Backbone as JSON, one array per atom type, in Angstrom:
{
  "sequence": "XXXXXXXXXXXXXXXXXXXXXXXXXXXXXXXXXXXXXXXXXXXXXXXXXXXXXXXXXXXXXXXXXXXXXXXXXXXXXXXXXXXXXXXXXXXXXXXXXXXXXXXXXXXXXXXXXXXXXXXXXXXXXXXXXXXXXXXXXXXXXXXXXXXXXXXXXXXXXXXXXXXXXXXXXXXXXXXXXXXXXXXXXXXXXXXXXXXXXXXXXXXXXXXXXXXXXXXXXXXXXXXXXXXXXXXXXXXXXXXXXXXXXXXXXXXXXXXXXXXXXXXXXXXXXXXXXXXXXXXXXXXXXXXXXXX",
  "N": [[6.8, -1.49, 2.48], [5.2, -3.91, 1.49], [4.46, -4.73, -1.87], [1.7, -6.48, -1.59], [0.96, -5.89, 1.06], [0.24, -2.93, 0.24], [-1.54, -3.18, -1.48], [-3.66, -4.78, -0.55], [-4.66, -2.27, 1.23], [-5.58, -0.23, -0.46], [-7.53, -1.87, -1.58], [-9.23, -1.96, 0.4], [-9.48, 0.89, 1.31], [-11.02, 1.5, -1.44], [-13.23, -0.08, -2.47], [-14.51, -0.6, 0.33], [-15.22, 2.38, 0.32], [-17.24, 2.39, -0.93], [-19.05, 0.89, -1.03], [-20.97, 1.49, 1.75], [-22.7, 3.0, 0.43], [-24.11, 0.86, -2.05], [-25.48, -0.41, -0.09], [-27.08, 1.15, 0.57], [-28.87, 1.3, -1.42], [-29.12, -1.41, -1.48], [-31.12, -2.08, 0.99], [-33.08, -0.93, -0.04], [-35.28, -2.9, -1.01], [-34.34, -5.32, 0.53], [-34.3, -6.2, 3.91], [-32.45, -5.26, 7.01], [-31.07, -6.81, 8.53], [-31.17, -9.8, 6.74], [-30.41, -9.11, 4.31], [-27.34, -8.45, 5.47], [-27.04, -11.08, 6.56], [-27.63, -13.05, 4.22], [-25.03, -11.66, 2.46], [-22.75, -12.55, 3.4], [-23.62, -15.5, 4.04], [-23.93, -15.88, 0.96], [-21.0, -14.83, -0.06], [-19.24, -16.67, 1.24], [-19.8, -18.64, 1.03], [-19.21, -18.94, -2.63], [-16.39, -18.1, -1.55], [-15.44, -20.23, -0.95], [-15.04, -22.94, -2.62], [-12.16, -22.83, -3.52], [-11.18, -22.43, -0.67], [-10.98, -24.95, 0.01], [-9.56, -26.15, -2.11], [-7.11, -24.99, -1.21], [-6.76, -26.14, 0.8], [-4.34, -27.25, 3.39], [-4.67, -28.32, 6.68], [-7.08, -29.14, 8.39], [-9.04, -26.73, 10.55], [-9.15, -27.13, 13.98], [-11.09, -27.72, 16.51], [-11.3, -25.62, 18.76], [-10.31, -23.52, 16.86], [-12.17, -23.1, 14.73], [-14.29, -22.61, 16.91], [-13.79, -20.06, 17.23], [-13.79, -18.73, 15.19], [-16.44, -18.41, 14.93], [-16.91, -16.8, 17.02], [-15.6, -13.87, 15.92], [-16.24, -13.67, 13.9], [-19.18, -13.49, 15.11], [-18.81, -10.31, 16.25], [-17.87, -9.18, 14.5], [-19.28, -9.36, 11.77], [-22.24, -9.62, 12.63], [-22.59, -8.16, 15.36], [-20.69, -5.8, 14.13], [-21.34, -5.59, 11.23], [-24.04, -5.88, 10.83], [-25.3, -3.93, 12.61], [-24.91, -1.8, 11.09], [-26.02, -1.97, 9.2], [-28.9, -1.3, 10.38], [-28.75, 1.02, 10.7], [-28.37, 2.07, 8.85], [-30.35, 2.6, 7.54], [-32.1, 4.71, 8.73], [-29.86, 6.74, 8.73], [-27.7, 8.82, 5.84], [-25.4, 7.68, 3.64], [-23.23, 8.59, 3.11], [-23.11, 9.81, 5.53], [-23.28, 8.32, 7.13], [-20.56, 6.42, 6.36], [-18.89, 8.43, 7.37], [-18.95, 8.57, 10.4], [-18.31, 5.92, 10.77], [-15.76, 6.6, 10.62], [-14.4, 7.33, 13.24], [-13.54, 4.63, 13.52], [-10.83, 4.13, 14.77], [-10.05, 5.5, 17.03], [-11.7, 3.42, 18.5], [-10.27, 1.45, 18.44], [-7.49, 2.19, 19.42], [-8.86, 2.19, 22.2], [-8.97, -0.61, 22.59], [-6.03, -1.4, 22.35], [-5.33, 0.38, 25.08], [-6.1, -0.82, 26.64], [-5.58, -3.61, 26.53], [-3.34, -3.77, 27.65], [-1.06, -2.25, 25.3], [0.91, -0.25, 23.54], [0.47, 2.47, 22.17], [2.74, 3.85, 18.88], [4.51, 6.53, 18.09], [3.69, 8.26, 15.52], [1.66, 6.8, 15.17], [0.2, 7.93, 16.7], [-0.3, 10.57, 16.18], [-1.09, 10.27, 13.92], [-3.86, 9.72, 14.39], [-4.86, 11.45, 15.9], [-5.08, 13.65, 14.03], [-6.91, 13.16, 12.08], [-8.87, 12.99, 13.76], [-9.17, 15.56, 14.15], [-9.67, 15.86, 12.13], [-12.61, 14.47, 11.4], [-14.34, 15.83, 13.62], [-14.8, 18.45, 12.65], [-16.81, 16.95, 10.16], [-18.06, 16.4, 11.61], [-19.66, 18.59, 12.24], [-20.98, 19.26, 9.97], [-24.48, 19.19, 7.78], [-24.91, 16.54, 7.23], [-25.28, 15.16, 9.75], [-27.67, 15.29, 10.94], [-28.9, 12.88, 12.34], [-31.11, 10.22, 13.17], [-31.38, 9.36, 16.66], [-31.36, 6.45, 17.13], [-30.13, 5.07, 15.19], [-27.38, 6.65, 15.51], [-27.22, 5.7, 18.01], [-26.3, 2.6, 16.92], [-24.82, 2.81, 15.11], [-22.61, 3.87, 17.12], [-22.42, 1.24, 18.79], [-22.18, -0.66, 16.46], [-19.51, 0.4, 15.82], [-17.87, 0.05, 17.28], [-17.96, -3.02, 18.48], [-16.75, -4.19, 15.41], [-14.53, -3.03, 15.74], [-13.37, -3.84, 18.18], [-13.48, -6.6, 17.82], [-11.17, -6.62, 15.38], [-9.26, -6.8, 17.4], [-9.73, -8.5, 18.39], [-9.25, -10.93, 17.29], [-6.47, -10.94, 16.58], [-5.25, -12.65, 18.65], [-6.47, -15.16, 19.95], [-6.63, -18.3, 18.96], [-6.51, -18.48, 15.45], [-7.87, -20.55, 11.78], [-5.56, -20.81, 9.19], [-4.6, -18.25, 6.66], [-7.03, -17.96, 4.05], [-9.26, -19.62, 5.35], [-10.14, -18.98, 7.54], [-11.27, -16.7, 6.89], [-13.48, -17.62, 5.5], [-14.98, -19.08, 6.85], [-15.59, -17.15, 8.97], [-17.71, -15.78, 7.64], [-19.2, -17.76, 7.0], [-20.49, -18.05, 9.51], [-20.83, -15.8, 10.48], [-23.37, -14.38, 9.22], [-25.05, -16.72, 9.19], [-26.09, -16.22, 11.48], [-26.57, -14.05, 11.34], [-28.74, -14.29, 9.64], [-30.33, -15.81, 10.96], [-31.82, -14.0, 13.04], [-32.58, -12.22, 11.67], [-35.05, -13.98, 11.01], [-36.02, -14.06, 13.73], [-36.18, -11.48, 14.59], [-38.16, -10.77, 13.27], [-38.03, -9.96, 10.63], [-39.7, -9.01, 7.23], [-39.16, -11.27, 4.63], [-38.53, -10.22, 1.64], [-40.65, -11.29, -1.56], [-40.43, -10.19, -3.91], [-37.32, -8.46, -5.46], [-35.68, -5.58, -6.19], [-33.88, -4.44, -9.34], [-32.07, -2.72, -9.09], [-31.22, -3.09, -6.18], [-30.45, -5.68, -6.38], [-28.43, -5.44, -8.01], [-27.0, -3.84, -6.39], [-27.18, -5.96, -3.39], [-25.27, -8.2, -5.32], [-22.91, -6.74, -6.24], [-22.27, -6.49, -3.19], [-21.61, -9.1, -2.4], [-19.71, -9.86, -4.04], [-17.44, -7.95, -4.22], [-17.79, -5.75, -1.73], [-17.58, -7.85, 0.57], [-16.37, -11.06, -0.24], [-13.63, -9.93, -1.55], [-13.03, -7.53, -0.92], [-13.02, -7.98, 2.4], [-11.55, -10.22, 2.68], [-9.27, -9.25, 1.7], [-8.87, -7.58, 3.84], [-8.75, -9.07, 6.26], [-6.74, -9.85, 5.7], [-5.26, -7.75, 6.43], [-5.21, -7.9, 8.6], [-3.87, -9.53, 10.51], [-1.0, -8.87, 9.28], [-0.6, -6.25, 9.98], [-0.7, -3.71, 12.25], [-3.29, -2.78, 14.28], [-4.34, -0.38, 14.34], [-3.02, 0.45, 11.45], [-4.81, -1.14, 10.45], [-7.23, -0.62, 10.25], [-6.92, 1.48, 8.81], [-7.75, 2.88, 6.96], [-10.98, 3.66, 7.15], [-10.36, 6.35, 6.78], [-10.15, 7.19, 4.9], [-12.16, 6.41, 3.02], [-14.41, 7.69, 3.97], [-14.27, 10.88, 2.71], [-14.81, 9.31, -0.09], [-17.23, 7.93, -0.43], [-18.49, 9.65, 0.92], [-18.54, 11.48, -1.89], [-19.7, 9.44, -4.29], [-21.92, 8.76, -3.04], [-23.05, 11.83, -3.29], [-23.15, 12.12, -6.09], [-24.36, 9.25, -6.88], [-26.85, 8.99, -5.83], [-27.47, 11.27, -5.14], [-26.95, 12.47, -2.55], [-26.4, 15.11, 0.09], [-23.68, 17.9, 0.89], [-21.73, 18.86, 2.93], [-20.19, 22.09, 2.84], [-18.1, 22.44, 4.4], [-16.83, 19.71, 3.93], [-14.87, 19.51, 2.38], [-13.24, 20.69, 3.19], [-12.15, 19.45, 5.87], [-11.9, 16.22, 4.37], [-9.75, 17.53, 3.49], [-7.6, 16.72, 5.63], [-8.28, 14.51, 6.46], [-7.23, 13.02, 4.85], [-4.22, 13.51, 5.31], [-4.47, 12.87, 7.03], [-3.63, 9.92, 6.77], [-1.82, 9.94, 5.11], [0.47, 10.14, 6.72], [0.0, 8.06, 8.73], [0.84, 5.97, 7.32], [3.52, 6.58, 5.79], [4.4, 6.61, 8.43], [4.52, 4.29, 9.16], [5.82, 2.89, 7.2], [8.64, 4.24, 7.46], [8.56, 2.53, 9.81], [9.01, -0.24, 9.49], [11.41, -0.63, 7.58], [13.39, 0.53, 9.12], [13.03, -1.73, 11.23], [13.73, -3.68, 9.89], [16.56, -3.45, 8.88]],
  "CA": [[5.6, -1.85, 2.96], [5.46, -4.73, 0.53], [2.94, -4.14, -2.87], [0.83, -6.89, -1.28], [-0.03, -5.1, 2.15], [-0.11, -2.05, -0.53], [-2.94, -3.72, -2.71], [-5.13, -4.41, 0.48], [-5.15, -1.5, 1.83], [-5.88, 0.21, -1.69], [-8.95, -2.53, -1.69], [-10.53, -1.53, 1.72], [-9.66, 2.56, 1.03], [-11.87, 2.25, -2.76], [-14.24, -0.51, -2.19], [-15.05, -0.1, 1.02], [-15.85, 3.44, 0.29], [-18.48, 2.15, -1.97], [-19.73, -0.42, -0.2], [-21.82, 2.12, 1.87], [-23.92, 3.66, -0.83], [-24.34, -0.76, -2.19], [-25.75, -1.19, 1.35], [-27.96, 1.88, 1.22], [-29.61, 0.48, -2.28], [-29.76, -3.24, -1.45], [-31.77, -1.79, 1.52], [-34.3, -0.56, -1.05], [-36.23, -3.86, -1.24], [-34.19, -5.87, 1.18], [-34.33, -5.92, 5.41], [-30.91, -4.72, 7.37], [-29.95, -8.22, 8.44], [-31.56, -10.53, 5.76], [-29.63, -8.53, 3.37], [-26.46, -8.9, 5.77], [-27.07, -12.4, 6.3], [-27.36, -13.28, 2.96], [-24.51, -11.27, 1.83], [-22.29, -13.31, 3.84], [-23.14, -16.33, 2.86], [-23.32, -15.66, -0.7], [-19.63, -14.45, -0.07], [-18.52, -17.92, 2.1], [-19.9, -20.19, -0.83], [-17.81, -18.32, -3.3], [-14.82, -18.47, -1.09], [-15.37, -22.34, 0.18], [-14.02, -23.96, -3.22], [-10.8, -21.67, -2.86], [-10.46, -22.76, 0.09], [-10.81, -26.58, 0.05], [-8.57, -26.64, -2.78], [-6.16, -24.88, -0.74], [-6.74, -25.75, 2.66], [-3.47, -27.76, 4.23], [-5.15, -29.27, 7.1], [-8.11, -28.92, 8.87], [-9.34, -26.22, 11.4], [-9.15, -27.99, 14.39], [-12.78, -27.66, 17.19], [-10.99, -24.49, 18.39], [-10.18, -22.56, 15.62], [-13.89, -23.05, 14.46], [-15.15, -21.65, 18.22], [-12.96, -18.56, 17.62], [-13.71, -18.06, 13.71], [-17.43, -18.38, 15.2], [-17.41, -15.26, 18.33], [-14.72, -13.65, 15.54], [-17.87, -13.46, 12.67], [-20.63, -12.87, 15.79], [-18.31, -9.4, 16.67], [-17.54, -8.17, 13.11], [-20.95, -8.96, 11.03], [-23.08, -9.64, 13.15], [-22.49, -6.68, 15.89], [-20.48, -4.94, 13.12], [-22.04, -4.8, 9.57], [-25.36, -5.98, 11.33], [-26.19, -2.93, 13.27], [-24.09, -0.92, 10.02], [-27.05, -1.67, 8.44], [-29.72, -0.91, 10.53], [-28.01, 2.8, 10.62], [-28.59, 2.64, 7.15], [-32.35, 2.95, 7.21], [-31.89, 5.87, 8.82], [-28.79, 7.63, 7.79], [-27.68, 8.85, 4.85], [-24.56, 6.41, 3.27], [-22.11, 9.29, 3.79], [-22.59, 10.27, 7.55], [-22.46, 6.88, 8.16], [-19.07, 6.3, 6.34], [-17.9, 9.9, 8.44], [-18.87, 8.25, 11.45], [-16.98, 5.27, 10.89], [-14.19, 6.69, 10.6], [-13.94, 6.6, 14.79], [-12.92, 3.49, 14.17], [-9.38, 4.22, 14.85], [-10.05, 5.74, 18.34], [-11.81, 2.76, 19.33], [-8.89, 0.49, 18.13], [-6.89, 2.92, 20.28], [-8.92, 2.09, 23.28], [-8.14, -1.92, 22.79], [-4.99, -1.68, 22.7], [-4.63, 0.5, 25.53], [-6.96, -1.51, 27.61], [-4.99, -4.68, 26.71], [-1.73, -3.21, 28.13], [-0.24, -2.15, 24.35], [1.75, 1.02, 23.35], [1.14, 3.33, 20.77], [3.93, 4.53, 18.42], [4.54, 8.36, 17.53], [3.16, 8.16, 14.13], [0.04, 6.65, 15.02], [-0.73, 8.79, 17.84], [0.01, 11.94, 15.68], [-2.1, 10.2, 13.19], [-5.41, 10.1, 15.54], [-4.66, 13.06, 16.22], [-5.29, 14.26, 12.87], [-7.77, 12.36, 11.78], [-10.14, 13.16, 14.78], [-9.37, 16.86, 14.0], [-10.9, 16.0, 10.56], [-13.79, 13.9, 12.43], [-14.68, 17.14, 14.15], [-15.18, 19.05, 11.27], [-16.98, 16.53, 9.13], [-19.39, 16.08, 12.54], [-20.18, 19.61, 12.2], [-22.21, 19.11, 8.92], [-25.45, 18.48, 8.12], [-25.24, 15.07, 7.37], [-25.53, 14.44, 10.85], [-28.49, 14.98, 11.31], [-29.13, 11.66, 12.42], [-31.7, 9.66, 14.62], [-30.99, 8.65, 17.96], [-30.89, 4.94, 17.01], [-29.25, 5.51, 13.99], [-26.3, 7.14, 15.89], [-26.74, 4.32, 18.52], [-26.04, 1.78, 16.48], [-23.34, 3.31, 14.48], [-21.56, 3.35, 17.59], [-22.59, -0.39, 18.27], [-21.18, -1.34, 15.13], [-17.77, 0.28, 15.68], [-16.91, -1.0, 19.09], [-17.96, -4.91, 18.24], [-15.86, -4.2, 14.75], [-12.81, -2.49, 16.07], [-13.04, -5.17, 19.32], [-13.71, -8.12, 16.59], [-10.35, -7.16, 14.7], [-8.31, -6.49, 17.78], [-9.38, -10.15, 19.59], [-8.93, -11.7, 16.35], [-5.18, -11.3, 16.83], [-4.99, -12.83, 20.76], [-6.75, -15.93, 19.32], [-5.7, -19.06, 17.84], [-7.5, -18.88, 14.06], [-7.17, -21.45, 10.91], [-4.39, -19.49, 8.3], [-5.38, -18.13, 5.47], [-8.78, -17.61, 4.07], [-10.36, -20.58, 5.96], [-10.58, -18.23, 8.68], [-12.2, -15.57, 6.26], [-14.79, -18.51, 5.55], [-16.44, -19.75, 8.42], [-16.34, -15.72, 10.19], [-18.59, -15.07, 6.63], [-20.4, -18.67, 7.28], [-21.19, -17.99, 11.01], [-21.71, -14.48, 10.79], [-23.9, -14.33, 7.82], [-26.04, -17.31, 9.3], [-26.3, -15.65, 12.49], [-27.61, -12.21, 10.71], [-29.88, -14.95, 8.92], [-31.63, -16.29, 12.61], [-31.62, -13.05, 13.56], [-33.97, -11.57, 10.99], [-36.06, -14.15, 11.86], [-35.88, -13.18, 15.55], [-36.94, -9.52, 14.28], [-39.28, -10.59, 12.51], [-38.26, -9.14, 9.07], [-40.34, -9.54, 6.29], [-38.12, -11.57, 3.8], [-39.45, -9.72, 0.33], [-40.61, -12.06, -2.94], [-39.46, -9.76, -5.29], [-36.3, -7.38, -5.57], [-35.71, -4.68, -7.88], [-32.76, -4.11, -10.03], [-31.22, -1.55, -8.73], [-30.95, -3.89, -4.74], [-30.1, -6.83, -6.77], [-27.4, -5.21, -8.65], [-26.59, -3.58, -5.09], [-26.38, -6.91, -3.51], [-24.4, -8.7, -5.63], [-21.6, -5.8, -4.84], [-21.61, -6.52, -2.04], [-21.41, -10.09, -1.91], [-18.2, -10.14, -4.29], [-16.56, -7.38, -4.17], [-17.54, -6.24, -0.56], [-17.33, -9.53, 1.07], [-15.52, -11.71, -1.1], [-12.55, -9.54, -2.13], [-12.26, -6.58, 0.34], [-12.78, -8.8, 3.44], [-10.88, -11.09, 2.61], [-7.93, -8.12, 2.0], [-9.16, -6.4, 5.75], [-8.31, -9.96, 7.76], [-4.61, -10.23, 5.54], [-3.85, -6.56, 7.07], [-5.51, -7.44, 10.5], [-2.97, -11.02, 10.69], [-0.12, -8.45, 9.14], [0.09, -5.22, 10.74], [-0.74, -3.11, 13.24], [-4.48, -2.61, 14.25], [-4.35, 1.66, 13.56], [-2.69, 0.41, 10.1], [-6.1, -2.14, 9.45], [-8.31, 0.21, 10.34], [-6.77, 3.45, 7.96], [-9.54, 2.96, 5.63], [-11.83, 4.75, 7.61], [-9.53, 7.5, 6.7], [-10.22, 7.78, 3.53], [-13.68, 6.04, 3.39], [-15.49, 9.04, 4.24], [-14.71, 11.26, 1.57], [-14.58, 8.69, -1.27], [-18.65, 7.65, 0.53], [-19.16, 11.28, 0.34], [-18.98, 12.02, -3.21], [-20.47, 9.05, -4.11], [-23.4, 9.49, -2.47], [-23.87, 12.8, -4.03], [-23.12, 11.47, -8.12], [-25.38, 8.56, -7.5], [-28.06, 9.53, -4.39], [-28.05, 13.37, -4.74], [-26.88, 13.3, -0.77], [-26.13, 16.72, -0.02], [-22.23, 17.5, 1.09], [-21.56, 19.48, 3.43], [-19.44, 23.15, 2.61], [-16.7, 21.77, 5.22], [-16.49, 18.43, 3.84], [-13.85, 19.59, 1.55], [-11.64, 21.09, 3.63], [-12.0, 17.83, 6.44], [-11.37, 15.58, 3.64], [-7.81, 17.6, 3.02], [-7.36, 16.92, 6.97], [-8.46, 13.02, 6.83], [-6.08, 12.31, 3.86], [-3.53, 13.7, 5.87], [-3.39, 11.38, 8.36], [-3.61, 8.88, 6.15], [-0.5, 10.07, 4.31], [1.35, 10.1, 8.67], [-0.06, 6.85, 9.33], [1.27, 4.85, 6.43], [4.6, 6.8, 6.15], [5.71, 6.22, 9.73], [4.39, 2.31, 9.03], [7.0, 2.79, 6.21], [9.68, 4.35, 7.91], [8.4, 1.46, 11.01], [9.25, -1.24, 8.64], [12.46, -0.13, 7.12], [14.24, 0.32, 10.34], [13.2, -2.87, 11.9], [14.95, -4.63, 8.26], [17.69, -2.59, 8.6]],
  "C": [[5.7, -2.21, 1.28], [4.26, -4.26, -0.19], [1.97, -5.38, -2.02], [-0.1, -6.33, 0.1], [-0.81, -3.49, 0.81], [-1.46, -2.19, -0.72], [-3.86, -3.88, -1.73], [-5.57, -3.82, 0.93], [-5.97, -0.26, 0.49], [-7.29, -0.08, -1.93], [-10.05, -2.22, -0.84], [-10.4, -0.2, 1.46], [-11.34, 2.39, -0.31], [-12.8, 1.07, -2.66], [-15.01, -0.57, -1.44], [-15.71, 1.41, 1.09], [-16.21, 3.94, -0.73], [-19.84, 1.52, -1.42], [-21.03, 0.29, 0.35], [-23.17, 2.68, 1.28], [-24.75, 1.82, -0.91], [-25.55, -0.61, -1.06], [-27.65, -0.2, 1.36], [-29.15, 1.39, 0.1], [-30.21, -0.86, -2.19], [-31.2, -2.28, -0.12], [-33.15, -1.48, 1.11], [-35.7, -1.84, -0.42], [-35.82, -4.95, 0.0], [-34.47, -5.39, 3.03], [-32.9, -5.48, 5.43], [-30.31, -6.24, 7.45], [-30.12, -9.4, 7.35], [-30.44, -10.1, 4.6], [-27.68, -8.74, 3.52], [-26.21, -10.13, 5.73], [-26.65, -13.16, 4.87], [-26.28, -13.49, 2.15], [-23.28, -12.03, 2.18], [-22.54, -14.56, 3.5], [-23.05, -16.88, 2.02], [-21.65, -15.97, -0.34], [-18.85, -16.33, 0.18], [-18.53, -18.88, 0.68], [-18.91, -19.87, -2.39], [-16.58, -18.29, -3.52], [-14.48, -19.86, -0.97], [-14.73, -23.07, -0.89], [-12.86, -23.42, -2.94], [-10.03, -22.29, -1.93], [-10.16, -24.52, 0.39], [-9.64, -27.18, -0.64], [-7.1, -26.61, -2.43], [-5.54, -25.39, 0.35], [-5.76, -26.99, 3.0], [-4.11, -28.71, 4.6], [-6.11, -28.51, 8.01], [-8.0, -28.4, 10.36], [-9.39, -27.18, 12.59], [-10.5, -26.86, 15.82], [-12.49, -25.75, 17.56], [-10.95, -23.34, 17.64], [-11.48, -22.53, 15.33], [-14.48, -22.13, 15.19], [-14.73, -19.86, 17.87], [-13.25, -18.34, 16.48], [-15.65, -17.41, 13.87], [-17.57, -16.88, 16.24], [-16.64, -14.06, 17.3], [-16.38, -13.05, 14.84], [-19.09, -12.78, 13.64], [-19.62, -11.19, 16.02], [-18.33, -8.73, 15.43], [-18.16, -8.07, 12.18], [-21.98, -9.35, 11.2], [-23.54, -8.67, 14.19], [-21.61, -5.27, 14.59], [-21.07, -4.98, 11.68], [-24.08, -5.19, 9.79], [-26.06, -4.56, 11.42], [-25.7, -1.91, 12.38], [-25.44, -0.42, 9.48], [-28.12, -1.28, 9.25], [-29.74, 0.54, 10.75], [-28.13, 3.02, 9.75], [-29.75, 2.92, 6.58], [-32.5, 4.03, 7.58], [-31.19, 7.6, 8.65], [-28.29, 7.63, 6.93], [-25.63, 7.73, 5.04], [-22.92, 7.36, 4.15], [-21.64, 9.53, 5.01], [-22.13, 8.89, 7.86], [-20.7, 6.59, 8.11], [-18.4, 7.14, 7.11], [-17.34, 8.77, 9.76], [-18.09, 7.43, 11.66], [-15.68, 6.01, 11.67], [-13.37, 7.29, 11.89], [-13.12, 5.05, 14.97], [-11.5, 3.3, 14.7], [-9.64, 4.52, 16.58], [-10.94, 4.28, 19.46], [-10.64, 1.59, 19.84], [-7.53, 0.79, 19.07], [-7.29, 2.08, 22.06], [-9.12, 0.67, 24.15], [-7.33, -2.29, 23.37], [-5.02, -1.58, 24.1], [-4.99, -0.34, 26.43], [-6.19, -3.34, 27.76], [-3.61, -4.67, 26.95], [-1.05, -2.85, 26.6], [0.12, -0.94, 24.5], [1.11, 1.23, 22.25], [2.56, 4.0, 20.53], [4.03, 5.76, 18.17], [3.4, 8.65, 16.78], [1.39, 7.53, 14.18], [-1.0, 7.46, 16.01], [-0.97, 9.83, 17.42], [-1.43, 11.82, 14.48], [-4.21, 10.11, 13.11], [-5.64, 10.66, 15.56], [-5.42, 13.69, 15.25], [-6.65, 13.89, 12.28], [-9.21, 12.72, 12.41], [-10.21, 14.44, 14.78], [-10.42, 17.2, 12.62], [-12.68, 15.71, 10.81], [-14.33, 15.18, 12.72], [-15.14, 17.71, 12.79], [-16.31, 18.44, 10.53], [-18.43, 16.78, 10.07], [-20.41, 17.46, 12.78], [-21.2, 20.02, 10.51], [-23.59, 18.81, 9.57], [-25.95, 17.62, 7.81], [-25.19, 14.34, 8.6], [-26.35, 14.86, 11.28], [-29.63, 14.17, 11.44], [-30.5, 11.17, 13.37], [-31.02, 9.26, 15.77], [-30.43, 7.17, 17.71], [-29.91, 4.75, 16.14], [-27.8, 5.52, 14.64], [-25.35, 5.61, 16.87], [-26.17, 2.98, 18.0], [-25.32, 1.57, 15.55], [-22.31, 2.74, 15.74], [-21.6, 1.91, 18.14], [-21.65, -0.74, 17.43], [-19.86, -1.36, 14.99], [-17.3, -0.47, 16.51], [-17.46, -1.98, 18.63], [-16.73, -5.32, 16.43], [-14.7, -3.7, 14.8], [-12.8, -3.2, 17.56], [-13.09, -6.67, 18.95], [-12.07, -8.11, 16.43], [-9.28, -6.82, 15.84], [-8.44, -8.35, 18.52], [-9.32, -11.26, 18.72], [-6.73, -12.29, 16.05], [-4.26, -12.04, 17.56], [-5.58, -14.14, 20.57], [-5.75, -17.26, 17.87], [-6.83, -19.02, 16.52], [-6.75, -19.54, 13.05], [-6.26, -19.58, 10.24], [-5.64, -19.19, 7.52], [-6.91, -18.08, 5.68], [-9.43, -18.21, 4.65], [-10.4, -19.79, 6.6], [-11.59, -16.81, 7.76], [-14.14, -16.52, 6.07], [-15.6, -19.1, 6.68], [-16.26, -18.31, 9.11], [-17.41, -15.57, 9.44], [-19.66, -16.7, 7.17], [-21.7, -18.15, 8.5], [-21.94, -16.66, 10.76], [-22.98, -14.66, 10.35], [-25.54, -15.75, 8.54], [-26.87, -17.39, 11.09], [-27.11, -14.42, 12.55], [-28.93, -13.01, 9.97], [-31.4, -15.01, 9.97], [-31.56, -14.34, 13.04], [-32.79, -12.36, 12.67], [-34.95, -12.14, 10.57], [-36.59, -14.15, 13.12], [-36.66, -12.39, 15.22], [-37.65, -9.82, 13.96], [-39.8, -9.72, 10.97], [-38.99, -9.67, 7.63], [-39.08, -9.75, 4.8], [-39.1, -11.44, 1.79], [-39.74, -10.76, -1.42], [-40.48, -11.82, -3.91], [-38.6, -7.99, -4.95], [-35.74, -6.46, -6.56], [-34.22, -4.78, -8.22], [-31.79, -3.41, -9.24], [-30.44, -2.41, -7.42], [-30.59, -4.88, -5.57], [-28.57, -6.65, -7.09], [-26.34, -4.93, -7.43], [-25.89, -4.52, -4.43], [-25.51, -8.11, -3.94], [-22.88, -7.96, -5.88], [-21.0, -5.25, -4.13], [-20.74, -7.82, -1.43], [-19.78, -10.0, -2.33], [-17.29, -9.08, -3.86], [-16.55, -6.18, -2.47], [-17.38, -6.93, 0.54], [-16.56, -9.94, 0.96], [-14.11, -11.06, -0.97], [-12.21, -8.35, -1.04], [-12.47, -6.75, 1.58], [-12.01, -9.19, 3.59], [-9.14, -9.78, 2.92], [-7.96, -7.29, 3.57], [-8.2, -7.31, 6.66], [-7.11, -9.7, 7.06], [-4.12, -9.23, 6.53], [-4.04, -6.64, 8.49], [-4.25, -8.71, 11.11], [-1.44, -10.23, 10.56], [0.43, -7.04, 9.49], [-0.69, -5.01, 11.72], [-2.23, -3.02, 13.05], [-4.9, -1.13, 13.57], [-4.35, 1.26, 12.13], [-3.97, -0.19, 9.66], [-6.89, -1.22, 8.98], [-8.12, 1.61, 9.55], [-7.83, 3.73, 7.37], [-10.65, 3.87, 5.9], [-11.41, 6.07, 7.23], [-10.21, 8.18, 5.38], [-11.8, 6.63, 2.55], [-14.56, 6.78, 3.01], [-15.56, 9.77, 2.92], [-14.96, 10.35, -0.23], [-16.34, 7.9, -1.22], [-19.44, 8.76, -0.02], [-19.4, 11.7, -0.84], [-20.07, 10.96, -4.7], [-22.01, 8.68, -4.31], [-23.91, 10.56, -3.38], [-24.02, 12.99, -5.21], [-24.36, 10.75, -7.93], [-26.59, 8.43, -6.67], [-28.55, 11.01, -4.43], [-28.31, 13.39, -3.09], [-26.05, 14.58, -1.19], [-24.57, 16.46, 0.65], [-22.43, 18.95, 1.72], [-20.26, 20.83, 3.2], [-18.41, 22.69, 3.47], [-16.32, 20.94, 5.26], [-15.02, 18.13, 3.64], [-12.71, 19.77, 2.46], [-11.02, 19.71, 5.26], [-11.67, 16.25, 5.43], [-10.13, 15.8, 3.96], [-6.93, 17.07, 4.34], [-7.12, 15.27, 7.23], [-7.37, 12.49, 5.84], [-4.66, 12.58, 4.76], [-2.61, 12.69, 6.41], [-3.26, 10.21, 7.62], [-2.06, 8.85, 5.82], [0.78, 9.93, 6.2], [1.11, 8.68, 8.88], [0.84, 5.75, 7.88], [2.92, 5.17, 5.84], [5.47, 6.17, 7.04], [5.37, 5.01, 9.92], [5.95, 1.59, 8.43], [8.46, 2.38, 6.87], [9.95, 3.14, 9.11], [9.53, 0.26, 10.06], [11.12, -1.24, 8.07], [13.47, 0.0, 8.46], [14.52, -0.84, 10.93], [13.93, -3.96, 10.48], [16.27, -4.38, 8.48], [18.51, -3.51, 9.69]]
}
């Protein structure tokens, strides 16, 4: 595994493990679609100058259209519905439910005619056991609307990740910025259509949480994730969902007094073991291919 891939994995593991708590804080004063839409538009504006300086060729009309499609699945369907869910589900529980992402990724891979490696199947199986243990905890006493919103978010995000591998996309950060631009604008329009009330005052905690989501959760972590999607398998790219739950649960308990069920510690060990299996298998496969 190259140092760049390892760094991207670390960013998605740690940063996205804390963003769900930041989303909860931001939702204190901001409605879900407005919060997510403004977050991605701001991140796109932040990265746009870098893209313009480094861009060697303009994206084609087809590539721009494809970025709009991916932005719709991953940001509108994925992150927009996640924000809706967090209105009724704790940040820790939200993150743990999102840990089912590789299962959806596996479904899309199989439907597309792909085949999974043995170590990927073993990691998914082990991760599923950990998820099952976590699902027995008190964190999952959630509303039906929240669960449905999260299920939609997981399916939409994982499908968008798979689809992005098959579509003609711009190279480098250009794709990331276009996706966040289209997704962010669509979320803002959806906010208006849904009749969300845009606040005239935002508290300090919500503002700081929103800023963290823009800089770290969007500009940095989303860029790292899309780099992984381009370079590694979908199961490896979405492996952050195994590490995010324990981080989110600990941060939620520490900063938001969210209750952690007793079996969470055991499930955390199982989930981390799944990550070890996945990364070790990927490392061995890379070495064999290079030999």
